[in-house]
Structures are given as C-alpha cells and as structure tokens.
Phi, psi and omega in degrees: 000145177285137177289140182235153187267184191297325188293330178291327179298310177311313184293313183299318184297320178298321188289329182289334176276000176076025186238031184308322185287345179269347183226022172297125181293138178263346184230142177291155178286134182237128182259166182231325185229163179294329178293345174278001184242013176068236176282353177266213177214160186269113180282172181296339182273002187073022178246145178282142175228159187225140184311125179214111184292345181277353175268141179304328180264350173087007183219141179231135186288148177288178183269350188258009174266209182306123180307323182300337178236358183310122173085358183263157182289136175300133179088003190267073178240359193269329193075180185300130179275134189243344177200162177232146171218150190230145168247190183309306182226032170211169183216161174219160171229144186248128178275165183301336186271005180089004172278160191229136175241139172228162183199168177104218192282141187217042188288336184237013178096019187277001168259010184059037181219148180248355186259005176212150181272338180194157178200138183265004184250124175303137187232133177291140169283115179290157173060037181214127179209159178069026191286148185238347179192153182197164176198167183230161176241210181297302174225020180242146173232147174222153173215166178242128172225128181056035172089346185258135183275128164243145180226151174211158176116222183290141183218003186289347164263017176087005188294343181269351171066018182260005179090353177257169183232062183211148173295148170215119181278007184235143178304144172210146184288152182259113172063217174245026182297137174214167182056029178283143180242343186214138174226140169224144182243138166267196188301303182231021178221169187217157177217151172223150180239139175267173182298341176272358190085006181271143187245130175239136175232160177202169182107199177306136185226023181302329174251020182064028182292344174271000183071020187238106177297154170109253192295137177294340178221144179240106200276333181230154183298142182234133180295135175272117181270159168091018170234163172279177179299122188279141175263327182227158179217141176210149171220145177200148181051244176240036180234146173230147182217152174219155167236151179203133175049041175084004184241155173231144185231138185217156176208157178120215185297138180221021190297337179244017177084006184301344176283337175075027185253012174094005179210184189241020175265140176300150175244123186277339185227160185306143174228144182280147182249098179305324179290347174253032179297132186087008190288139173269326170205151182230137187231102181276153181240210184297303184220024176208164181224144177224161183222149177265124185253176181295136187090009187067025177274161176233139177228147188225157177212162179112216182288155188208026185288342177249012180084023194280351172280336175085007176271014177086000183237185168235030182264133179293147181234126174263003169230143187308140172231148185276150182273117185287151173079005178254136175214162176064016180290129179255343185210140170226141172235149184240122172269193183294314184224021177220174176213149181223147187220143174244138181257174185299340175274353175102355180282144183243123179231141183238156179210167182100213185291142180230004189298341175246024174076012178314322182274358175080000183229044186119203184222044176235154176289152176216116181286354178221159172320127191267189173303145178304133174303121186293067173282155182284349181196180186293140175274142179242352174200160189224151161208164185205142170255216184287315183220023172221154178222154177223151179231140168267126167272166191293337181280004180079012175273151178251140184223140185226155176211156176121214181288132178234017180291347173247013176082008191288354177270351175062031184256013177088358185226120168279131180297134184257357177231179170279001185292134180281135190255355177082188180288126184241143173282137176279136189281070171228174186292155162248170180291000000 
C-alpha cells in the first residue's frame, strides 16, 4: 500500500462521519520538519515522502501534499531516460521525449542555470525539447534537436560556436549548422557530424584540436578537411577522432602519444592511426585514447601513469596496445586518468586511477580491468567525466560513481569529505 501523510488520515476520518463536504482541505498539506510526516520525512519542497524500495531514490511522496508531486517518486520528474552524457564535473540525461536534465558543477552556466554554482539535483534545461544527442565539456554543454546544434555555458574560447567570446547560460543555436546527427565535446572545443559524414569543429584550437591550422580559437564552426565520410565522431581533452570503414583518423594534442601514431608531435590536420585499424569507435580521454576493435577487443595509447591504458603497466605508449582479457566490448568511455568498458552482457569494468572511486570498486588504482562495477542490473550505456562515470541500466535507471565533491553523481547530496561514496542512484525516473 502506498504510504500516506497525516492530512489523508484526517480526510478519511471526516468521510467516515459522513461530513466530507465540511472538512475537505482547500490547501495541500505543507510540512516544515520530519516529525510532521510521521514515519516519513519532509522534503525541501514542503511535501512529506515515505520509504519505497520501488523508487530509484527509495522515497515516494504521499498523496496529501502538492498535487504536482503527490504519489510520485522523489526526483521523478524526467520520465524514462534514454541517454546520458557527461562533462568534466557535470552530467546530463536525455529523456525519451527529448527533454534534458543536468547536474553537478556550474561555475560558467553549463547546467543552463544562473542561480547555483553547483547542484546534486538533476534540473531540467529550459527552452530545450526534442533533443536527440548531447555532450558536455569542461563547463559547456551542447545538444542537437531537429538537426540543429545548441550550446550553453563557457564561451570565452569559442566553445559556443556563436562567434562571440562570452559565457551564456541559456541554449542558443550554433552558426548555420543543420542536419546534424552527432555532437561531441572535448575540454574546450566541440565537433558535430551531419548525416552525410561531414564534420565541423569550433572552440579552443591551441593544440589544433579543431583540425584548423593557425588560429588559437575557432569562434564559428569550420569544416574539417582530409577525412572521408565519418561514421562515428568523438572528442576528449584536446583531441578529436572519427572512424570510417574500419579506419580511424585523429588530430590535436599528442604530448603523451594519445593520437597513437608512434610519436609525440601534435597533428594540425587529421592523420590515420594504423594501430586502430578495424576500429568501430575511438574515444579520447584526458591524455589517452582508446578504440574498440573487431571482435570487441580494446586498444589504447597515450599517458599511462595511472594504468589507464589497461595493459598491466604504467608505461606511456605512443602506439596502441591491446587491453588483455577484454572481448565482446561494445562501448568504451575515457576519463582523465581512467577508462571503463561495457560488454555485450552489460557488465562494466574500469581501470586506471581509482583514488576518487572512478573504478566503482573502492579507491585504488588498477593497471588492468578491475572487478565489474556493482550495478544492480545490466548496463546499456555509459558516459564519463574527468573523475566520475555513469551508466544507464536496462530498467532505465541511471547510476553514477566516482568523485562527488561537486554533485556530479546526481544523488541529491554533494560530498562534504574526500570519502568515496560508491555507486549512487541518480534522482531521475526509471522505466
């Protein structure tokens, strides 16, 4: 039976006395303290909630509070979640109907809010609907709706693609881009791919991550030349990559060999990566890059001081090395100094830096894939920021783990200590 608050008890008593018309409440019950909710608790919005294990956040509103939330799971305003995306220290979720919720760090407006510096509660992005793809950067977020790219947040390095060098906390379309199907963000740059495989990039260009030689900043989208029709697109750190017909091309920063081309020289224009031959997808992280190869194998290149390449060592590699023991991998995400992979059965394994709980299994580093992340069910999608990662499980619930000091786990509580908190439920709807 659904738990009910004290106002409902009084209403039932009136009904039993045949005097319902004389005592119907005209205002919803508003609590101020937990003890006014009996066995429940008083939420920040003044409504009582009660423990309910069927809710993702474990609490459900009673029936006698605000009618807008009565009987719903606490935090359940999104509807079913279809996709997740993360920035450096924030994350976002896209509902099946195309609405977007974001949470975490917000110093430059990446959550599309001006009233908070950070929040652990997912908040709807205003003036945005019908979103089909989205991604986050350092303090910027971009989305695609009806083929049009919109961005918001930090913009002083051209990240918003509007020709200006200023922050903007509300979504606005990027240039004249249309028919876009994919958008990817690095730390301070962004790229988008259209349905024909043409790629456009903009933003910071100090390491030539936009594929445009010359200017340190590209304030408006510029077409990337020298690549075939791209089938997948990825950006991370100061690197961009595409795949096409089983081949991979990357460009940008290469100080740690993260382009995988066998040297440490940056590339101003796309260069094919022989070690990623057969790549299905390529994913750059902070200072390393990984790819999914034929058969679900994984290979990585670049910095390896925390074991993020997964080859059992901490040796930097300028050419890709395969991660032993991984097969049937269907998705890889790269954090700053860690990596996670999801296999076809929905198991997620991580490796690299683990001091902030990034591996989902404690707070120790691992130079090879660690014990599976203890998710409550099979994962169907992953995303990752600098030191946190999230998964969408088959039941439509979102879960995050890692650093929570800026609210990036979305569980309603910003960590007040350096203690690792483990896998946490994001306060969004499940199916």
